[in-house]
LOVEXLUM-33721 format. One record per residue: x, y, z of N, C-alpha, C in turn; residue number from 1. Coordinates in Angstrom, 3 decimals. Example, Ala and Ser with C-alpha at 12.3 -4.5 7.8 and 13.67 -1.06 7.14 Angstrom:
2
[drenti [13.190, -5.690, 7.800], [12.300, -4.500, 7.800], [13.200, -3.300, 7.800], 1]
[drenti [12.850, -2.250, 7.080], [13.670, -1.060, 7.140], [12.900, 0.030, 7.870], 2]
This chain:
181
[drenti [20.278, -9.493, -14.573], [19.232, -8.684, -13.949], [19.833, -7.422, -13.331], 1]
[drenti [19.000, -6.420, -13.243], [19.427, -5.145, -12.668], [19.100, -5.097, -11.186], 2]
[drenti [19.866, -4.283, -10.488], [19.585, -4.046, -9.068], [18.302, -3.227, -8.931], 3]
[drenti [17.651, -3.392, -7.812], [16.464, -2.613, -7.471], [16.817, -1.121, -7.486], 4]
[drenti [15.874, -0.288, -7.933], [16.097, 1.161, -8.038], [16.053, 1.878, -6.692], 5]
[drenti [15.781, 1.179, -5.601], [15.735, 1.793, -4.272], [17.175, 1.981, -3.798], 6]
[drenti [17.839, 3.001, -4.364], [19.251, 3.242, -4.112], [19.542, 4.744, -4.193], 7]
[drenti [20.579, 5.167, -3.489], [21.070, 6.537, -3.565], [19.999, 7.592, -3.349], 8]
[drenti [20.081, 8.675, -4.104], [19.129, 9.782, -3.977], [17.728, 9.395, -4.421], 9]
[drenti [17.611, 8.335, -5.206], [16.298, 7.871, -5.658], [15.423, 7.458, -4.464], 10]
[drenti [16.061, 7.008, -3.379], [15.294, 6.617, -2.193], [14.444, 7.789, -1.705], 11]
[drenti [15.051, 8.951, -1.610], [14.318, 10.138, -1.147], [13.137, 10.423, -2.080], 12]
[drenti [13.361, 10.376, -3.394], [12.285, 10.621, -4.365], [11.143, 9.620, -4.191], 13]
[drenti [11.483, 8.355, -4.055], [10.489, 7.288, -3.909], [9.664, 7.502, -2.646], 14]
[drenti [10.342, 7.756, -1.533], [9.645, 7.921, -0.258], [8.816, 9.200, -0.229], 15]
[drenti [9.326, 10.287, -0.790], [8.547, 11.526, -0.826], [7.304, 11.366, -1.694], 16]
[drenti [7.413, 10.653, -2.802], [6.245, 10.398, -3.650], [5.220, 9.570, -2.883], 17]
[drenti [5.685, 8.552, -2.148], [4.753, 7.735, -1.368], [4.038, 8.602, -0.320], 18]
[drenti [4.785, 9.465, 0.347], [4.189, 10.371, 1.341], [3.147, 11.268, 0.675], 19]
[drenti [3.509, 11.885, -0.451], [2.583, 12.775, -1.152], [1.315, 12.048, -1.595], 20]
[drenti [1.454, 10.797, -2.030], [0.313, 10.023, -2.526], [-0.557, 9.436, -1.417], 21]
[drenti [-0.005, 9.250, -0.209], [-0.715, 8.492, 0.820], [-1.028, 9.249, 2.109], 22]
[drenti [-0.438, 10.400, 2.302], [-0.679, 11.170, 3.531], [-1.462, 12.426, 3.156], 23]
[drenti [-2.619, 12.574, 3.767], [-3.503, 13.695, 3.404], [-3.188, 14.977, 4.168], 24]
[drenti [-2.915, 14.872, 5.446], [-2.680, 16.040, 6.289], [-1.331, 16.686, 5.949], 25]
[drenti [-1.349, 17.979, 5.648], [-0.130, 18.685, 5.235], [0.932, 18.721, 6.342], 26]
[drenti [0.492, 18.900, 7.592], [1.450, 18.891, 8.701], [2.123, 17.543, 8.862], 27]
[drenti [1.337, 16.483, 8.715], [1.896, 15.137, 8.810], [2.858, 14.869, 7.647], 28]
[drenti [2.515, 15.337, 6.443], [3.415, 15.195, 5.287], [4.769, 15.832, 5.599], 29]
[drenti [4.720, 17.044, 6.123], [5.953, 17.772, 6.438], [6.783, 17.012, 7.466], 30]
[drenti [6.113, 16.521, 8.522], [6.824, 15.765, 9.565], [7.446, 14.490, 9.004], 31]
[drenti [6.705, 13.789, 8.160], [7.223, 12.549, 7.585], [8.442, 12.817, 6.690], 32]
[drenti [8.428, 13.923, 5.978], [9.575, 14.256, 5.129], [10.782, 14.661, 5.979], 33]
[drenti [10.528, 15.300, 7.115], [11.624, 15.648, 8.028], [12.279, 14.392, 8.590], 34]
[drenti [11.460, 13.432, 9.046], [12.021, 12.197, 9.602], [12.701, 11.399, 8.507], 35]
[drenti [12.178, 11.472, 7.292], [12.824, 10.803, 6.160], [14.271, 11.272, 6.028], 36]
[drenti [14.495, 12.578, 6.091], [15.858, 13.112, 5.997], [16.742, 12.590, 7.124], 37]
[drenti [16.193, 12.563, 8.343], [16.968, 12.069, 9.490], [17.312, 10.588, 9.336], 38]
[drenti [16.340, 9.795, 8.917], [16.561, 8.357, 8.763], [17.599, 8.085, 7.686], 39]
[drenti [17.467, 8.740, 6.544], [18.416, 8.495, 5.449], [19.832, 8.949, 5.814], 40]
[drenti [19.932, 10.037, 6.557], [21.247, 10.490, 7.011], [21.851, 9.469, 7.977], 41]
[drenti [21.039, 8.957, 8.908], [21.490, 7.970, 9.895], [21.916, 6.663, 9.226], 42]
[drenti [21.109, 6.173, 8.290], [21.380, 4.876, 7.662], [22.461, 4.931, 6.589], 43]
[drenti [22.560, 6.049, 5.884], [23.539, 6.153, 4.801], [23.328, 5.046, 3.770], 44]
[drenti [24.398, 4.391, 3.370], [24.328, 3.344, 2.347], [23.551, 2.112, 2.804], 45]
[drenti [23.362, 1.946, 4.108], [22.606, 0.789, 4.618], [21.150, 0.827, 4.161], 46]
[drenti [20.655, 1.995, 3.743], [19.270, 2.113, 3.269], [19.101, 1.539, 1.867], 47]
[drenti [20.184, 1.378, 1.140], [20.097, 0.933, -0.247], [19.720, -0.540, -0.349], 48]
[drenti [18.876, -0.826, -1.324], [18.402, -2.183, -1.535], [19.514, -3.058, -2.107], 49]
[drenti [19.585, -4.290, -1.628], [20.600, -5.246, -2.069], [20.034, -6.302, -3.020], 50]
[drenti [18.751, -6.209, -3.349], [18.081, -7.230, -4.146], [17.992, -6.849, -5.625], 51]
[drenti [17.764, -7.867, -6.433], [17.584, -7.677, -7.867], [16.158, -7.210, -8.143], 52]
[drenti [16.006, -6.401, -9.193], [14.678, -5.945, -9.607], [13.916, -7.117, -10.228], 53]
[drenti [12.601, -7.090, -10.091], [11.782, -8.105, -10.756], [11.830, -7.829, -12.253], 54]
[drenti [11.669, -8.845, -13.066], [11.877, -8.725, -14.514], [10.998, -7.675, -15.169], 55]
[drenti [9.797, -7.464, -14.676], [8.900, -6.510, -15.312], [8.908, -5.123, -14.661], 56]
[drenti [9.929, -4.813, -13.885], [9.931, -3.504, -13.237], [11.307, -3.044, -12.818], 57]
[drenti [11.328, -1.892, -12.158], [12.602, -1.343, -11.703], [12.891, -1.668, -10.243], 58]
[drenti [11.894, -2.227, -9.543], [12.043, -2.521, -8.126], [12.068, -4.023, -7.851], 59]
[drenti [12.587, -4.383, -6.685], [12.533, -5.770, -6.227], [11.127, -6.064, -5.701], 60]
[drenti [10.902, -7.302, -5.275], [9.568, -7.665, -4.787], [9.180, -6.900, -3.529], 61]
[drenti [10.166, -6.378, -2.805], [9.881, -5.683, -1.550], [9.665, -4.179, -1.728], 62]
[drenti [10.250, -3.589, -2.752], [10.137, -2.146, -2.942], [9.111, -1.744, -3.995], 63]
[drenti [8.648, -2.685, -4.790], [7.561, -2.385, -5.715], [6.314, -2.155, -4.866], 64]
[drenti [5.691, -0.975, -4.958], [4.571, -0.674, -4.063], [3.320, -1.511, -4.304], 65]
[drenti [3.241, -2.218, -5.429], [2.047, -2.994, -5.749], [2.278, -4.500, -5.785], 66]
[drenti [3.501, -4.950, -5.897], [3.796, -6.372, -6.096], [3.208, -7.245, -4.991], 67]
[drenti [3.283, -6.783, -3.757], [2.804, -7.570, -2.612], [1.308, -7.900, -2.711], 68]
[drenti [0.539, -7.065, -3.401], [-0.908, -7.269, -3.460], [-1.284, -8.587, -4.142], 69]
[drenti [-0.618, -8.909, -5.223], [-0.918, -10.141, -5.951], [0.003, -11.293, -5.578], 70]
[drenti [1.039, -10.998, -4.825], [2.028, -12.017, -4.483], [2.324, -12.006, -2.981], 71]
[drenti [1.296, -11.839, -2.165], [1.521, -11.674, -0.724], [2.214, -12.877, -0.096], 72]
[drenti [1.854, -14.091, -0.498], [2.514, -15.271, 0.077], [3.999, -15.307, -0.257], 73]
[drenti [4.341, -14.988, -1.499], [5.748, -14.963, -1.921], [6.525, -13.894, -1.151], 74]
[drenti [5.967, -12.692, -1.069], [6.650, -11.591, -0.376], [6.833, -11.935, 1.099], 75]
[drenti [5.787, -12.448, 1.725], [5.865, -12.837, 3.139], [6.938, -13.908, 3.343], 76]
[drenti [6.913, -14.957, 2.529], [7.863, -16.056, 2.664], [9.300, -15.576, 2.465], 77]
[drenti [9.540, -14.773, 1.429], [10.904, -14.272, 1.158], [11.380, -13.347, 2.275], 78]
[drenti [10.485, -12.501, 2.771], [10.865, -11.622, 3.875], [11.286, -12.453, 5.086], 79]
[drenti [10.469, -13.440, 5.454], [10.778, -14.267, 6.620], [12.052, -15.072, 6.423], 80]
[drenti [12.320, -15.514, 5.185], [13.581, -16.205, 4.890], [14.770, -15.274, 5.133], 81]
[drenti [14.666, -14.041, 4.641], [15.768, -13.081, 4.837], [15.899, -12.694, 6.305], 82]
[drenti [14.786, -12.573, 6.995], [14.819, -12.250, 8.420], [15.560, -13.340, 9.191], 83]
[drenti [15.328, -14.574, 8.817], [15.959, -15.717, 9.475], [17.438, -15.865, 9.080], 84]
[drenti [17.728, -15.673, 7.822], [19.020, -16.038, 7.252], [20.055, -14.903, 7.208], 85]
[drenti [19.634, -13.699, 6.886], [20.581, -12.608, 6.650], [21.287, -12.189, 7.934], 86]
[drenti [22.576, -11.990, 7.833], [23.360, -11.530, 8.983], [22.909, -10.122, 9.399], 87]
[drenti [22.835, -9.217, 8.418], [22.350, -7.861, 8.687], [20.882, -7.797, 8.287], 88]
[drenti [20.056, -7.276, 9.166], [18.614, -7.269, 8.949], [18.127, -5.851, 8.647], 89]
[drenti [18.429, -5.419, 7.415], [18.019, -4.105, 6.950], [16.903, -4.292, 5.931], 90]
[drenti [15.693, -3.873, 6.311], [14.509, -4.010, 5.481], [13.867, -2.634, 5.310], 91]
[drenti [14.656, -1.707, 4.823], [14.275, -0.301, 4.744], [13.291, -0.077, 3.594], 92]
[drenti [12.170, 0.572, 3.907], [11.210, 0.945, 2.875], [10.437, -0.201, 2.247], 93]
[drenti [10.454, -1.379, 2.855], [9.747, -2.537, 2.295], [8.235, -2.314, 2.321], 94]
[drenti [7.549, -2.874, 1.332], [6.086, -2.942, 1.280], [5.732, -4.391, 1.601], 95]
[drenti [5.035, -4.611, 2.725], [4.803, -5.973, 3.201], [3.336, -6.249, 3.503], 96]
[drenti [2.902, -7.494, 3.241], [1.559, -7.916, 3.647], [1.573, -8.274, 5.130], 97]
[drenti [0.585, -8.979, 5.607], [0.581, -9.445, 6.999], [1.831, -10.271, 7.274], 98]
[drenti [2.417, -10.039, 8.449], [3.658, -10.731, 8.821], [3.530, -11.224, 10.259], 99]
[drenti [3.988, -12.449, 10.487], [4.107, -12.975, 11.850], [5.603, -13.174, 12.108], 100]
[drenti [6.135, -12.404, 13.036], [7.562, -12.485, 13.339], [7.866, -13.741, 14.149], 101]
[drenti [9.089, -14.258, 14.018], [9.478, -15.433, 14.803], [9.578, -15.079, 16.284], 102]
[drenti [9.692, -16.084, 17.124], [9.717, -15.886, 18.582], [10.980, -15.182, 19.065], 103]
[drenti [12.077, -15.279, 18.294], [13.319, -14.612, 18.685], [13.955, -13.977, 17.462], 104]
[drenti [14.398, -12.726, 17.629], [15.188, -12.051, 16.603], [16.508, -11.704, 17.264], 105]
[drenti [17.556, -12.373, 16.809], [18.870, -12.310, 17.439], [19.634, -11.012, 17.182], 106]
[drenti [19.576, -10.506, 15.961], [20.383, -9.348, 15.551], [19.536, -8.090, 15.479], 107]
[drenti [20.213, -6.953, 15.285], [19.490, -5.689, 15.097], [18.490, -5.844, 13.962], 108]
[drenti [17.318, -5.258, 14.151], [16.276, -5.279, 13.129], [16.002, -3.846, 12.705], 109]
[drenti [16.209, -3.575, 11.424], [15.975, -2.242, 10.865], [14.849, -2.331, 9.846], 110]
[drenti [13.710, -1.740, 10.206], [12.561, -1.718, 9.297], [12.117, -0.285, 9.022], 111]
[drenti [13.017, 0.659, 9.150], [12.689, 2.059, 8.931], [11.963, 2.238, 7.596], 112]
[drenti [10.948, 3.101, 7.614], [10.182, 3.516, 6.438], [9.369, 2.398, 5.789], 113]
[drenti [9.254, 1.244, 6.422], [8.468, 0.147, 5.855], [6.979, 0.484, 5.887], 114]
[drenti [6.244, -0.171, 4.997], [4.789, -0.041, 4.961], [4.230, -1.440, 5.144], 115]
[drenti [3.537, -1.665, 6.248], [2.909, -2.959, 6.522], [1.418, -2.812, 6.302], 116]
[drenti [0.915, -3.457, 5.255], [-0.475, -3.285, 4.846], [-1.427, -4.199, 5.590], 117]
[drenti [-0.929, -5.292, 6.129], [-1.749, -6.202, 6.918], [-1.293, -6.155, 8.362], 118]
[drenti [-1.711, -7.129, 9.119], [-1.351, -7.187, 10.535], [0.131, -7.517, 10.720], 119]
[drenti [0.710, -6.980, 11.775], [2.052, -7.375, 12.217], [1.858, -8.076, 13.544], 120]
[drenti [2.188, -9.355, 13.576], [2.065, -10.117, 14.807], [3.453, -10.445, 15.326], 121]
[drenti [3.747, -9.902, 16.486], [5.026, -10.153, 17.150], [4.756, -10.541, 18.597], 122]
[drenti [3.638, -11.204, 18.831], [3.241, -11.584, 20.181], [4.255, -12.559, 20.759], 123]
[drenti [4.826, -12.177, 21.905], [5.802, -13.026, 22.579], [7.176, -13.048, 21.932], 124]
[drenti [7.425, -12.173, 20.974], [8.729, -12.124, 20.310], [9.755, -11.457, 21.215], 125]
[drenti [10.956, -12.022, 21.245], [12.075, -11.410, 21.968], [13.014, -10.791, 20.948], 126]
[drenti [13.251, -9.490, 21.099], [14.184, -8.751, 20.256], [15.458, -8.587, 21.071], 127]
[drenti [16.522, -9.312, 20.701], [17.738, -9.305, 21.516], [18.610, -8.083, 21.281], 128]
[drenti [18.475, -7.445, 20.136], [19.236, -6.234, 19.806], [18.247, -5.125, 19.444], 129]
[drenti [18.773, -4.003, 19.009], [17.961, -2.862, 18.593], [16.844, -3.303, 17.645], 130]
[drenti [15.654, -2.767, 17.855], [14.528, -2.963, 16.941], [14.057, -1.578, 16.521], 131]
[drenti [14.287, -1.228, 15.254], [13.963, 0.113, 14.785], [12.823, 0.074, 13.778], 132]
[drenti [11.734, 0.750, 14.151], [10.552, 0.880, 13.322], [10.308, 2.363, 13.026], 133]
[drenti [11.371, 3.139, 12.901], [11.257, 4.575, 12.624], [10.496, 4.814, 11.327], 134]
[drenti [9.496, 5.675, 11.389], [8.793, 6.082, 10.185], [7.955, 4.996, 9.538], 135]
[drenti [7.724, 3.888, 10.220], [6.936, 2.796, 9.647], [5.453, 3.168, 9.646], 136]
[drenti [4.757, 2.767, 8.603], [3.312, 2.910, 8.548], [2.706, 1.527, 8.705], 137]
[drenti [1.951, 1.359, 9.792], [1.262, 0.103, 10.083], [-0.206, 0.289, 9.707], 138]
[drenti [-0.643, -0.260, 8.584], [-2.036, -0.099, 8.170], [-2.955, -1.129, 8.807], 139]
[drenti [-2.421, -2.247, 9.247], [-3.221, -3.282, 9.893], [-3.011, -3.265, 11.394], 140]
[drenti [-3.609, -4.241, 12.061], [-3.427, -4.373, 13.502], [-1.971, -4.680, 13.822], 141]
[drenti [-1.524, -4.225, 14.988], [-0.146, -4.437, 15.432], [-0.207, -5.110, 16.800], 142]
[drenti [0.420, -6.283, 16.894], [0.354, -7.060, 18.134], [1.773, -7.340, 18.631], 143]
[drenti [2.154, -6.660, 19.706], [3.439, -6.887, 20.357], [3.233, -7.457, 21.764], 144]
[drenti [2.015, -7.836, 22.097], [1.703, -8.322, 23.436], [2.699, -9.363, 23.934], 145]
[drenti [3.155, -9.166, 25.157], [4.093, -10.054, 25.848], [5.457, -10.178, 25.169], 146]
[drenti [5.781, -9.227, 24.298], [7.111, -9.215, 23.678], [8.139, -8.657, 24.646], 147]
[drenti [9.386, -8.908, 24.346], [10.482, -8.425, 25.185], [11.513, -7.757, 24.268], 148]
[drenti [11.803, -6.492, 24.573], [12.825, -5.737, 23.859], [14.020, -5.630, 24.797], 149]
[drenti [15.075, -6.392, 24.521], [16.249, -6.404, 25.389], [17.178, -5.218, 25.135], 150]
[drenti [17.026, -4.581, 24.001], [17.795, -3.381, 23.659], [16.788, -2.296, 23.271], 151]
[drenti [17.254, -1.227, 22.657], [16.374, -0.119, 22.318], [15.266, -0.551, 21.359], 152]
[drenti [14.093, 0.026, 21.564], [12.944, -0.140, 20.681], [12.580, 1.250, 20.184], 153]
[drenti [12.620, 1.441, 18.885], [12.414, 2.777, 18.340], [11.225, 2.772, 17.381], 154]
[drenti [10.216, 3.553, 17.728], [9.011, 3.714, 16.915], [8.824, 5.197, 16.616], 155]
[drenti [9.922, 5.907, 16.441], [9.892, 7.348, 16.196], [9.119, 7.625, 14.913], 156]
[drenti [8.123, 8.480, 15.000], [7.306, 8.904, 13.852], [6.594, 7.733, 13.166], 157]
[drenti [6.371, 6.634, 13.889], [5.590, 5.520, 13.338], [4.118, 5.907, 13.302], 158]
[drenti [3.404, 5.369, 12.337], [1.971, 5.619, 12.209], [1.230, 4.303, 12.379], 159]
[drenti [0.342, 4.264, 13.367], [-0.485, 3.095, 13.647], [-1.907, 3.445, 13.230], 160]
[drenti [-2.427, 2.777, 12.213], [-3.745, 3.127, 11.690], [-4.880, 2.288, 12.264], 161]
[drenti [-4.578, 1.172, 12.925], [-5.623, 0.320, 13.494], [-5.264, -0.016, 14.931], 162]
[drenti [-5.766, -1.127, 15.423], [-5.540, -1.548, 16.808], [-4.055, -1.839, 17.064], 163]
[drenti [-3.608, -1.447, 18.259], [-2.226, -1.673, 18.667], [-2.237, -2.341, 20.035], 164]
[drenti [-1.467, -3.425, 20.174], [-1.405, -4.165, 21.435], [0.039, -4.206, 21.927], 165]
[drenti [0.299, -3.458, 22.993], [1.589, -3.508, 23.675], [1.371, -4.020, 25.109], 166]
[drenti [0.354, -4.851, 25.293], [0.005, -5.377, 26.605], [1.127, -6.275, 27.143], 167]
[drenti [1.570, -5.982, 28.336], [2.598, -6.757, 29.046], [3.912, -6.874, 28.264], 168]
[drenti [4.281, -5.818, 27.553], [5.568, -5.772, 26.852], [6.639, -5.339, 27.844], 169]
[drenti [7.813, -5.930, 27.723], [8.940, -5.553, 28.566], [9.957, -4.802, 27.725], 170]
[drenti [10.244, -3.570, 28.149], [11.284, -2.767, 27.523], [12.441, -2.702, 28.517], 171]
[drenti [13.523, -3.414, 28.237], [14.656, -3.451, 29.161], [15.577, -2.251, 29.002], 172]
[drenti [15.510, -1.600, 27.881], [16.294, -0.379, 27.621], [15.317, 0.710, 27.186], 173]
[drenti [15.825, 1.672, 26.498], [15.005, 2.800, 26.056], [13.985, 2.386, 24.993], 174]
[drenti [12.772, 2.906, 25.124], [11.722, 2.748, 24.121], [11.294, 4.138, 23.686], 175]
[drenti [11.359, 4.401, 22.398], [11.046, 5.735, 21.887], [9.824, 5.687, 20.970], 176]
[drenti [8.824, 6.457, 21.333], [7.609, 6.579, 20.539], [7.381, 8.041, 20.184], 177]
[drenti [8.440, 8.841, 20.171], [8.325, 10.258, 19.871], [7.606, 10.465, 18.544], 178]
[drenti [6.640, 11.345, 18.565], [5.887, 11.754, 17.386], [5.188, 10.585, 16.682], 179]
[drenti [4.974, 9.491, 17.383], [4.186, 8.396, 16.800], [2.716, 8.818, 16.774], 180]
[drenti [2.015, 8.345, 15.783], [0.611, 8.689, 15.617], [-0.210, 7.430, 15.715], 181]
């Protein structure tokens, strides 16, 4: 099997195409492309996908923009398995259905540029290390109520399209929501 095509300079092409296809406002498009450059520069090779492509495509189950629609249970289950098991938690540019995060995330969590099409439930979740949601598009409800961020929480240029709950959240370090929409 071949590696997922979400690698190298192709990442920029993939993300810019997604922005062009999904963001209507020209100013917002420009801002999203600017943050894309910053994120890719910051992450370097860590942004590259480590998974195999699905047999009928060039992307893995997480980077194929349509796969999650017909296989939401599989994508959700595999994501949660990797979240639990993987030493490094880099989930850059993933396309995800509704997700319920576990009560504790021990290591740094990198979800930069992810697209969450359903709800993200992280109610009461403790993030022990950095939690980065830079450039994430949340199309469903987002629930962080009573969560605890023990290290930095970064939502720079994140887009929240529905209800957002940060009720009684504890930020023990810096929380950044710069240019979040």
